[in-house]
C-alpha positions in Angstrom: 32.0 -11.8 -1.1 35.3 -10.6 0.3 36.9 -7.2 0.1 40.6 -6.8 -0.9 42.9 -3.9 -1.2 45.9 -3.5 -3.5 48.4 -1.6 -1.4 51.6 -2.3 -3.3 52.5 -3.1 -6.9 56.1 -4.3 -7.5 57.5 -1.7 -9.9 60.0 -4.0 -11.7 57.4 -6.8 -12.3 54.9 -4.3 -13.5 57.6 -2.8 -15.8 58.4 -6.2 -17.3 54.7 -7.0 -17.9 54.2 -3.6 -19.6 57.4 -4.1 -21.6 56.2 -7.4 -23.0 52.8 -6.0 -23.9 54.3 -2.9 -25.6 56.9 -5.1 -27.4 54.1 -7.2 -28.9 52.3 -3.9 -29.9 55.5 -2.8 -31.6 55.7 -6.0 -33.6 52.2 -5.3 -34.9 53.1 -1.7 -35.7 56.4 -2.5 -37.4 55.0 -3.6 -40.8 52.8 -0.5 -40.9 55.8 1.7 -40.4 57.7 -0.2 -43.1 54.9 0.3 -45.6 53.9 3.8 -44.8 57.3 5.3 -44.3 58.8 3.6 -47.3 56.2 5.0 -49.5 56.3 8.4 -47.8 60.1 8.6 -48.3 59.8 7.9 -52.0 56.6 9.9 -52.8 56.8 13.1 -54.8 54.7 16.3 -54.6 52.4 15.1 -57.3 51.5 11.9 -55.4 53.4 9.5 -57.6 56.1 7.2 -56.2 59.5 7.7 -57.8 62.8 6.3 -56.7 65.6 8.8 -56.0 68.4 8.8 -58.6 71.2 8.6 -56.0 71.0 5.7 -53.5 67.5 4.5 -54.5 67.2 2.0 -51.6 68.2 4.3 -48.7 64.6 5.4 -47.9 63.5 1.8 -47.6 66.6 1.0 -45.5 65.6 3.8 -43.1 62.0 2.5 -42.9 63.3 -1.0 -42.5 65.6 0.0 -39.7 62.7 1.7 -37.9 60.5 -1.4 -38.4 63.2 -3.6 -36.9 63.9 -1.5 -33.8 60.2 -0.5 -33.1 59.5 -3.5 -30.9 62.6 -2.9 -28.8 61.9 0.8 -28.5 58.4 0.1 -27.5 59.5 -2.5 -24.9 62.0 -0.1 -23.3 59.4 2.6 -23.2 56.9 0.2 -21.7 59.3 -0.9 -19.1 60.1 2.7 -18.0 56.4 3.7 -18.0 55.5 0.6 -16.0 58.1 1.3 -13.4 57.0 4.9 -13.2 53.3 4.1 -13.0 53.8 1.4 -10.3 56.0 3.8 -8.2 53.4 6.6 -8.4 50.7 4.1 -7.5 52.7 2.9 -4.5 53.1 6.5 -3.2 49.5 7.3 -3.7 48.3 4.0 -2.2 50.1 4.9 1.0 47.9 8.0 1.4 44.6 6.6 0.1 44.8 3.0 1.2 45.0 1.5 -2.2 42.4 0.3 -4.7 39.6 -1.8 -3.1 37.8 -4.5 -5.0 35.3 -7.2 -4.2 35.8 -10.9 -5.2 33.5 -13.8 -5.0 34.8 -16.8 -3.0 33.5 -19.2 -5.7 31.1 -21.1 -3.5 
């Protein structure tokens, strides 16, 4: 059993990995936004769904636009968060020595 320490995490690589993960999460959330916001934009106070008389498709276009851009917004946010998290970890690992873990040599 060997001991290892993670003393440095490359911020750009970690940002790219987190951007890909969050982009896929955004692809899962996009249809939910489309359905829920489309209905919410067209619902009335009584709970029934009615289309507006002027420009009836505009609420659905807004929900559709959000659904299309959600994966990209999540990916950008994931990249920025990943770079920030890795940078903070690198600074704290300097003072604390990093995270230590044990691994089996596979023998």
